[in-house]
C-alpha positions as CSV (number, residue, x, y, z in Angstrom):
1,M,123.7,18.4,13.1
2,G,120.2,18.5,12.2
3,T,118.9,21.6,11.9
4,L,120.6,25.0,13.1
5,Y,118.8,27.5,15.3
6,I,120.2,31.1,15.3
7,S,119.1,32.9,18.3
8,Q,121.5,35.7,18.7
9,A,119.6,39.0,18.0
10,D,121.1,41.3,15.5
11,S,123.6,38.6,14.1
12,F,124.7,38.3,10.3
13,I,124.1,35.1,8.5
14,G,126.5,34.6,5.4
15,K,128.1,32.2,3.2
16,V,131.8,31.5,3.3
17,D,132.6,28.6,0.9
18,E,130.6,25.6,1.5
19,R,129.9,26.8,5.0
20,I,127.1,28.9,6.5
21,N,128.6,31.4,9.1
22,V,127.1,33.4,11.6
23,K,128.7,36.6,13.1
24,F,127.6,39.1,16.1
25,E,129.6,42.2,16.8
26,K,132.1,41.1,14.0
27,K,132.8,37.5,15.6
28,I,132.0,34.5,14.2
29,I,129.6,32.4,16.6
30,M,128.8,29.9,14.4
31,D,130.6,28.3,11.2
32,I,129.3,24.7,10.3
33,P,129.1,23.3,6.9
34,F,125.6,23.2,4.9
35,I,126.0,19.6,4.4
36,K,125.6,19.1,8.1
37,L,122.3,21.0,8.0
38,D,118.4,19.9,7.3
39,G,116.8,22.8,8.4
40,V,117.8,26.4,9.6
41,V,115.6,28.4,11.9
42,V,115.8,32.2,12.6
43,L,114.6,33.0,15.9
44,G,114.5,36.5,16.8
45,R,115.8,39.5,14.2
46,S,118.9,38.7,12.4
47,T,120.3,39.4,8.7
48,V,120.2,36.6,6.3
49,S,122.3,37.2,3.0
50,P,121.3,36.5,-0.4
51,A,124.2,33.9,-0.9
52,V,122.9,31.7,2.2
53,V,119.3,31.6,0.8
54,S,120.5,30.8,-2.6
55,E,122.5,28.3,-1.1
56,L,119.8,26.6,1.2
57,M,117.2,26.7,-1.5
58,N,119.6,24.9,-3.9
59,R,120.3,22.1,-1.3
60,H,116.7,21.9,-0.6
61,I,117.1,23.4,3.0
62,P,114.0,25.0,4.5
63,L,114.8,28.3,6.2
64,S,112.1,29.5,8.7
65,F,111.5,32.5,10.7
66,I,110.1,32.8,14.3
67,D,109.6,35.7,16.5
68,E,111.0,36.7,19.9
69,R,107.8,35.4,21.7
70,G,108.1,31.9,19.8
71,H,105.4,32.7,17.2
72,Y,106.0,31.4,13.7
73,L,106.7,33.5,11.0
74,G,106.9,31.6,7.9
75,Q,109.4,29.9,6.0
76,L,111.2,29.8,2.5
77,Q,111.2,26.6,1.0
78,P,113.1,25.0,-1.9
79,Q,110.8,24.6,-5.4
80,M,108.2,22.2,-4.5
81,S,108.7,18.1,-5.3
82,G,107.8,17.3,-9.0
83,N,105.6,14.6,-8.2
84,I,102.6,15.8,-9.3
85,F,100.5,12.8,-8.6
86,V,101.0,13.0,-5.3
87,R,99.1,16.5,-5.1
88,K,96.5,15.4,-7.4
89,A,95.5,12.8,-5.4
90,Q,95.6,15.1,-2.6
91,W,93.0,17.9,-4.4
92,Q,90.8,15.0,-5.5
93,A,90.5,14.0,-1.6
94,A,89.7,17.6,-0.8
95,G,86.0,18.2,0.6
96,N,83.9,15.8,2.9
97,T,84.8,12.6,0.4
98,P,85.3,9.5,2.2
99,Q,89.5,9.8,2.0
100,A,89.1,13.1,4.0
101,V,87.1,11.7,6.4
102,H,89.4,8.8,6.9
103,V,92.5,10.9,7.2
104,V,91.0,13.3,9.6
105,Q,89.7,10.6,11.8
106,G,93.0,9.2,12.1
107,F,94.6,12.8,12.6
108,V,92.1,12.9,15.8
109,R,92.3,9.9,17.0
110,G,96.4,9.4,17.0
111,K,96.3,13.0,19.0
112,L,94.1,11.8,21.4
113,K,95.3,8.5,21.8
114,N,99.0,10.0,22.8
115,Y,97.2,12.4,25.0
116,R,95.6,9.5,26.7
117,Q,99.2,7.5,26.6
118,I,100.6,11.1,28.6
119,L,98.0,11.1,31.3
120,T,97.9,6.9,31.8
121,R,102.3,7.1,32.1
122,H,101.8,10.2,34.4
123,Q,99.3,8.1,36.4
124,R,101.6,5.0,36.6
125,K,104.5,7.1,37.6
126,Y,103.6,9.4,40.2
127,E,100.6,7.6,41.7
128,V,98.2,10.6,40.9
129,D,94.8,9.4,40.0
130,L,93.6,10.8,36.4
131,S,91.3,7.8,36.0
132,A,88.3,10.0,35.2
133,D,90.2,12.3,32.6
134,V,91.2,9.2,30.8
135,T,87.9,7.5,30.9
136,R,86.1,10.5,29.3
137,L,89.4,11.0,26.7
138,E,88.8,7.3,25.8
139,N,84.9,8.2,25.3
140,V,85.5,10.8,22.8
141,I,88.0,8.4,21.2
142,A,85.5,5.7,20.8
143,A,83.3,8.0,18.9
144,I,85.6,8.8,16.3
145,D,85.1,5.6,14.2
146,K,81.5,5.9,14.4
147,T,81.6,9.8,13.2
148,E,81.8,10.5,9.4
149,N,81.3,14.3,9.2
150,I,84.4,16.3,9.6
151,D,83.0,18.9,11.3
152,S,81.7,16.6,13.9
153,L,85.4,15.5,13.8
154,R,86.7,18.5,14.7
155,G,84.3,18.8,17.4
156,L,85.5,15.5,19.0
157,E,89.3,16.8,18.7
158,G,88.1,20.1,20.5
159,A,86.4,18.0,23.0
160,G,89.6,15.4,23.7
161,S,91.9,18.5,24.0
162,A,89.7,20.3,26.7
163,V,89.8,17.2,28.9
164,Y,93.4,16.8,28.0
165,F,94.4,20.7,29.0
166,G,91.7,20.5,31.9
167,C,94.0,18.2,33.9
168,F,97.4,19.3,32.3
169,N,98.4,21.4,35.4
170,R,98.2,17.9,37.3
171,L,101.2,16.8,35.3
172,I,103.6,19.2,36.3
173,R,105.8,18.2,39.4
174,N,107.1,21.6,40.0
175,S,105.8,24.0,42.5
176,N,107.4,27.1,40.3
177,F,104.9,26.5,37.7
178,E,101.5,26.4,37.0
179,F,99.0,25.9,34.2
180,T,95.4,27.2,34.0
181,K,94.1,26.8,30.3
182,R,95.6,27.1,27.1
183,V,96.4,30.6,25.5
184,R,97.9,31.1,22.3
185,R,98.3,34.7,20.9
186,P,100.1,35.9,23.1
187,P,101.0,33.5,25.6
188,T,100.8,35.4,29.0
189,D,102.2,32.6,31.2
190,P,105.6,30.2,31.0
191,L,103.7,27.2,30.1
192,N,101.5,28.5,27.5
193,S,105.0,30.0,26.2
194,L,106.8,26.8,26.4
195,L,104.1,24.7,24.4
196,S,103.2,27.7,21.5
197,F,107.7,27.9,21.0
198,G,107.9,24.1,20.9
199,Y,104.8,24.1,18.3
200,S,106.5,26.7,16.3
201,L,109.5,24.5,15.8
202,L,107.4,21.4,15.2
203,R,105.7,23.2,12.5
204,H,109.0,24.2,10.6
205,D,109.8,20.4,10.8
206,I,106.5,19.2,9.4
207,Q,106.1,21.5,6.8
208,A,109.3,20.7,5.3
209,A,108.5,16.9,5.2
210,V,105.4,17.6,3.5
211,N,106.9,19.9,1.2
212,I,109.6,17.1,0.5
213,V,106.8,14.2,0.0
214,G,105.4,16.7,-2.8
215,F,102.4,17.8,-1.1
216,D,100.5,21.3,-1.4
217,P,101.0,22.1,2.2
218,F,98.1,24.8,2.0
219,L,95.2,22.0,1.3
220,G,94.1,20.3,4.3
221,Y,91.3,18.4,5.5
222,L,91.3,18.9,9.2
223,H,92.0,22.8,9.3
224,Y,89.9,24.7,7.7
225,D,91.3,26.5,4.6
226,R,92.7,30.0,5.1
227,Y,94.8,32.4,3.2
228,N,98.1,31.7,3.6
229,R,97.9,28.8,6.4
230,P,99.8,25.5,5.8
231,S,96.6,23.6,6.6
232,L,98.0,19.9,5.6
233,A,101.2,20.6,7.9
234,L,99.0,21.4,10.8
235,D,96.9,18.7,10.0
236,L,99.7,16.4,10.2
237,M,101.4,18.2,13.4
238,E,98.2,16.9,15.6
239,E,99.9,13.4,16.5
240,F,103.1,14.7,17.1
241,R,102.2,17.6,19.4
242,P,101.8,15.2,22.5
243,L,104.6,12.6,21.4
244,V,107.4,15.4,20.6
245,V,106.3,18.8,22.3
246,D,104.0,18.3,25.1
247,T,106.0,15.4,26.7
248,M,109.3,17.6,26.3
249,V,108.0,20.7,28.2
250,L,106.7,18.4,31.1
251,S,110.5,16.8,30.7
252,I,111.9,19.9,31.1
253,L,109.8,21.3,33.9
254,N,109.6,18.3,36.0
255,N,113.1,18.1,35.7
256,Q,113.6,21.7,36.5
257,L,115.8,22.3,33.5
258,L,114.0,25.6,33.4
259,K,113.5,28.4,36.6
260,P,111.1,31.5,36.6
261,E,114.0,33.7,36.0
262,D,114.2,32.1,32.2
263,F,111.2,34.2,31.6
264,I,110.4,37.7,30.4
265,T,107.1,39.4,30.5
266,E,106.3,42.3,28.2
267,P,105.1,45.2,30.1
268,L,102.4,46.1,27.5
269,S,100.9,42.7,25.9
270,N,101.8,40.6,29.0
271,A,103.4,38.3,26.5
272,V,105.9,36.0,28.0
273,S,108.8,34.4,26.5
274,L,112.1,32.7,27.2
275,T,115.5,34.3,27.9
276,P,118.0,34.3,25.3
277,E,120.0,31.7,28.0
278,G,116.4,29.8,28.6
279,R,115.9,29.7,25.0
280,K,119.2,28.0,24.3
281,I,118.2,25.2,26.7
282,F,114.9,24.6,25.0
283,L,116.1,24.2,21.7
284,T,118.8,21.8,23.0
285,H,116.3,19.3,24.6
286,Y,114.1,20.1,21.4
287,E,116.5,18.6,19.3
288,K,117.6,15.8,21.5
289,K,114.0,14.8,21.0
290,K,113.9,15.0,17.7
291,Q,117.0,13.2,17.5
292,S,115.7,10.3,20.0
293,D,114.8,6.9,18.2
294,F,111.8,4.5,18.6
295,K,110.4,1.7,16.8
296,H,107.8,2.6,14.3
297,P,105.0,0.5,14.8
298,V,103.8,0.4,11.0
299,M,107.0,0.4,9.5
300,E,108.6,-2.2,12.2
301,K,112.1,-0.4,12.8
302,K,113.7,2.1,14.6
303,C,113.3,5.6,13.1
304,T,114.2,8.9,15.3
305,Y,111.5,11.3,15.5
306,R,112.8,13.4,12.7
307,E,113.0,10.6,10.4
308,S,108.8,9.8,11.3
309,F,107.6,13.3,10.1
310,E,108.8,12.3,6.5
311,L,107.9,8.9,7.3
312,Q,103.9,9.9,8.1
313,A,103.7,12.1,5.4
314,R,104.8,9.1,3.0
315,L,102.4,7.0,4.7
316,L,99.3,9.7,4.1
317,S,100.5,9.8,0.3
318,K,100.7,6.3,-0.1
319,Y,96.6,6.1,1.0
320,L,95.6,9.2,-1.0
321,M,97.4,7.8,-4.1
322,G,95.3,4.4,-3.3
323,I,98.5,2.3,-2.6
324,T,97.5,1.3,0.6
325,E,94.2,1.2,2.4
326,K,94.5,3.3,5.1
327,Y,96.3,5.7,6.9
328,T,97.8,5.1,10.2
329,P,98.2,7.7,12.7
330,L,101.5,7.5,14.7
331,F,100.8,7.0,18.3
332,L,102.9,5.1,20.8
333,K,102.5,2.7,23.7
């Protein structure tokens, strides 16, 4: 099955034998064997029994919590992998070291090349002229390998993202929706609501992969160190944002799978979020996207996006431990 998403508010999540059992108003709405799960995400307010938490941790299954707006709250993870050698290499590379610069170049390059691919694919499919934006992105990408300062690389990432989101509205082929700019906390329009929700789900998956490989998720290179922020998971997310979330959001909207009535706006904060029915549609397509496969350009074999989260984390660990000469980000042509 993959990841179990529990979106029914005020449900009770319990354990019955070897199964996770979700009840609402004394009725069973989900009953799934633990053996079929590789992650559990609770959306909104629910009660999780201690027996479920214990079983998930024993089975090394992460449990994440996301609020009704799609904002990531946190994650319960099994004990960190005993691979101290990965964490030792991770810490030794911290700072503005050559290894850190190299991986940051990779994170930024992967993200911006995937941005460029979305624009060029859309340009071919819909015959819309995005050539000026593609050229600007290519100019930013060309500067990455010449830049050996992490703060400057952060600047390039910001410049490339500004180009991409500056023309994002032209990628939407649905007159019911419009994008003006990226707004995060809280998202105040449907497009930003979908992007933020998707990135929260992606964070759950990437952080789980980072933990499996043995990294300390809180020590990153591209993202600044901040208390209780899994910077390395956010680093590794960058190349996957356009590949997994952005393409899925555009597909959902351009195929008119969501309508304006699938969104609600809170009166005081103006925060926009999906209705329960809209959330089900989104979660179904997110899981479907994760399970879709492609040929991994480095491994030269087919894998799903879900599998590629851990693959990229392992490629990063091999580079930091000196097993390979470089880290190659995931970008698809």
